C-alpha positions as MATLAB code, in Angstrom:
seq = 'XXXXXXXXXXXXXXXXXXXXXXXXXXXXXXXXXXXXXXXXXXXXXXXXXXXXXXXXXXXXXXXXXXXXXXXXXXXXXXXXXXXXXXXXXXXXXXXXXXXXXXXXXXXXXXXXXXXXXXXXXXXXXXXXXXXXXXXXXXXXXXXXXXXXXXXXXXXXXXXXXXXXXXXXXXXXXXXXX';
ca = [
       0.000    0.000    0.000;
       1.150    3.539   -0.777;
       2.066    5.454    2.369;
       1.509    9.183    2.963;
       5.152   10.178    2.534;
       5.333    8.408   -0.839;
       2.027    9.968   -1.910;
       3.425   13.441   -1.240;
       6.640   12.582   -3.054;
       4.844   11.254   -6.152;
       2.437   14.175   -6.547;
       5.415   16.521   -6.357;
       7.290   14.489   -8.938;
       4.222   14.561  -11.195;
       3.858   18.348  -10.871;
       7.562   18.844  -11.581;
       7.553   16.525  -14.612;
       4.509   18.287  -16.058;
       6.218   21.676  -15.635;
       9.286   20.347  -17.447;
       7.055   19.059  -20.266;
       4.958   22.229  -20.548;
       8.121   24.381  -20.577;
       9.594   22.221  -23.358;
       6.369   22.376  -25.383;
       6.237   26.161  -24.963;
       9.812   26.373  -26.309;
       8.945   24.571  -29.563;
       8.777   26.678  -32.737;
       5.478   28.517  -33.234;
       2.608   26.255  -34.221;
       4.403   22.956  -33.548;
       2.639   22.224  -30.244;
      -0.821   22.268  -31.814;
       0.151   21.044  -35.289;
      -1.875   18.036  -36.365;
       0.178   14.864  -36.049;
      -0.242   11.138  -36.418;
      -1.338   10.472  -32.851;
      -4.257    9.293  -30.787;
      -4.824   12.821  -29.453;
      -4.203   14.869  -32.642;
      -1.296   16.966  -31.312;
       0.951   17.611  -28.333;
      -1.360   20.063  -26.539;
      -4.404   17.827  -26.953;
      -2.390   14.953  -25.460;
      -1.590   17.087  -22.406;
      -5.238   18.168  -22.250;
      -6.189   14.498  -21.879;
      -4.057   14.315  -18.712;
      -5.839   17.368  -17.332;
      -9.285   15.898  -18.049;
      -8.355   12.621  -16.376;
      -7.074   14.553  -13.343;
     -10.475   16.221  -13.042;
     -12.362   12.955  -13.412;
     -10.358   11.264  -10.639;
     -10.562   14.375   -8.474;
     -14.340   14.066   -8.704;
     -14.120   10.418   -7.669;
     -11.851   11.264   -4.731;
     -14.205   14.034   -3.599;
     -17.310   11.930   -4.185;
     -18.677   14.594   -6.535;
     -19.738   14.539  -10.193;
     -16.896   15.538  -12.504;
     -19.089   16.623  -15.408;
     -17.131   14.887  -18.176;
     -18.708   12.555  -20.725;
     -15.449   11.663  -22.490;
     -11.800   11.209  -21.554;
     -10.831   14.301  -23.506;
     -12.553   17.388  -24.792;
     -13.202   17.820  -28.527;
     -10.833   20.793  -28.616;
      -8.092   21.950  -26.296;
      -7.375   25.381  -24.852;
      -4.202   27.253  -25.829;
      -1.082   25.870  -24.141;
      -0.726   28.743  -21.641;
      -4.346   28.408  -20.534;
      -4.007   24.639  -20.263;
      -0.908   25.098  -18.098;
      -2.847   27.426  -15.797;
      -5.571   24.794  -15.436;
      -3.083   21.947  -15.004;
      -1.123   23.924  -12.427;
      -4.336   24.450  -10.445;
      -5.041   20.715  -10.676;
      -1.555   20.041   -9.316;
      -2.200   22.439   -6.425;
      -5.355   20.489   -5.572;
      -3.552   17.125   -5.671;
      -0.648   18.539   -3.620;
      -3.008   19.816   -0.932;
      -4.956   16.576   -1.036;
      -1.804   14.453   -0.645;
      -0.552   16.660    2.185;
      -3.805   15.962    4.053;
      -3.621   12.185    3.557;
      -2.475    9.757    6.221;
      -1.452    6.151    5.797;
      -4.934    4.954    6.874;
      -6.807    7.460    4.668;
      -4.848    6.336    1.598;
      -6.126    2.826    2.294;
      -9.790    3.896    2.207;
     -11.845    2.478   -0.638;
     -13.480    4.753   -3.217;
     -16.259    3.529   -5.471;
     -16.513    5.191   -8.869;
     -18.086    4.956  -12.286;
     -15.914    5.336  -15.351;
     -16.904    7.350  -18.423;
     -18.059    4.209  -20.234;
     -20.314    3.226  -17.336;
     -18.093    0.552  -15.800;
     -18.082    0.674  -12.022;
     -15.034    0.071   -9.919;
     -13.434    0.389   -6.548;
      -9.868    1.348   -5.636;
      -8.097    2.718   -2.602;
      -7.250    6.420   -2.505;
      -3.587    5.457   -2.757;
      -4.216    3.325   -5.845;
      -6.149    6.185   -7.456;
      -3.226    8.505   -6.819;
      -0.785    6.005   -8.341;
      -3.069    5.705  -11.349;
      -3.114    9.499  -11.802;
       0.685    9.741  -11.539;
       1.412    6.792  -13.837;
      -1.254    7.978  -16.277;
       0.528   11.313  -16.558;
       3.861    9.568  -17.134;
       2.352    7.370  -19.817;
       0.844   10.254  -21.765;
       3.822   12.560  -21.253;
       5.600    9.744  -23.079;
       3.110   10.098  -25.945;
       3.793   13.844  -26.027;
       7.552   13.310  -25.816;
       7.421   10.952  -28.785;
       5.660   13.637  -30.827;
       8.692   15.908  -30.335;
      10.548   13.700  -32.830;
       8.012   14.680  -35.500;
       8.931   18.378  -35.047;
      11.907   17.361  -35.019;
      13.056   18.261  -31.509;
      14.517   16.483  -28.523;
      11.993   15.816  -25.753;
      12.830   16.763  -22.178;
      14.108   14.290  -19.592;
      11.459   13.781  -16.907;
      12.335   10.444  -15.305;
      12.181    9.994  -11.545;
      16.003    9.871  -11.157;
      16.205   13.199  -13.043;
      13.643   14.637  -10.623;
      15.713   13.545   -7.630;
      18.805   15.087   -9.189;
      17.389   18.278  -10.719;
      14.099   19.285   -9.094;
      14.213   22.656   -7.344;
      14.253   22.613   -3.564;
      10.607   23.772   -3.461;
       9.595   20.272   -4.576;
      12.023   18.284   -2.423;
      12.022   20.281    0.825;
       8.257   20.289    1.248;
       8.245   16.504    0.992;
      10.977   16.220    3.628;
       9.101   18.603    5.906;
       5.873   16.604    5.647;
       7.351   13.084    5.712;
];
C-alpha cells in the first residue's frame, strides 16, 4: 500500500515533470505544439489536455462529486498557456490533497463509475498512483511527438527529478514526511 510520505513525493514528482514538459512544449517553434500529427490525441497540446481531463475525473471520484465529463478528452483543447494554468491548479489540488492524507486514509476504498459506465473500486492510494502513472504514460506520448517536429523531448524520469528538481519540490516533501 502507498504510504503518505510516498504519496506526497509522487504528486510533487508529477507536478515537476509536467512543468518540465509544458516548458519544453512552450519552447517549440510557433505552431508545432498544436500542429496536427499522427497520434491518438491529434497533437501535443491535446495529449496534455487528456491528462488534465483525467485529473479532473479522478478528483471528482476522490471528492465523491460529479466531474461533469462525458469523455476522456474534450473535442478541442485550450491554448497551451491556458491549459498550463488549469493543469497547475489541478496540481495544487492534488498537492493539498496528498498533504492531508495519512497512511490509513490512503487505504480507504473509493467507489466510482468510469466514463463508459463501468463501475469500480480502488483505494485512494491506488487512485493517486493511477493518476501519476497515467501522466507519465501520456507525457511519453507527447515526448514521442517531439521527434516529428523534429526536436529532442525533455528528460522527466524519476532519477532526473531527484537530481534536478528545485528545492521547493524536495524540501516540502521532507518537511511533511
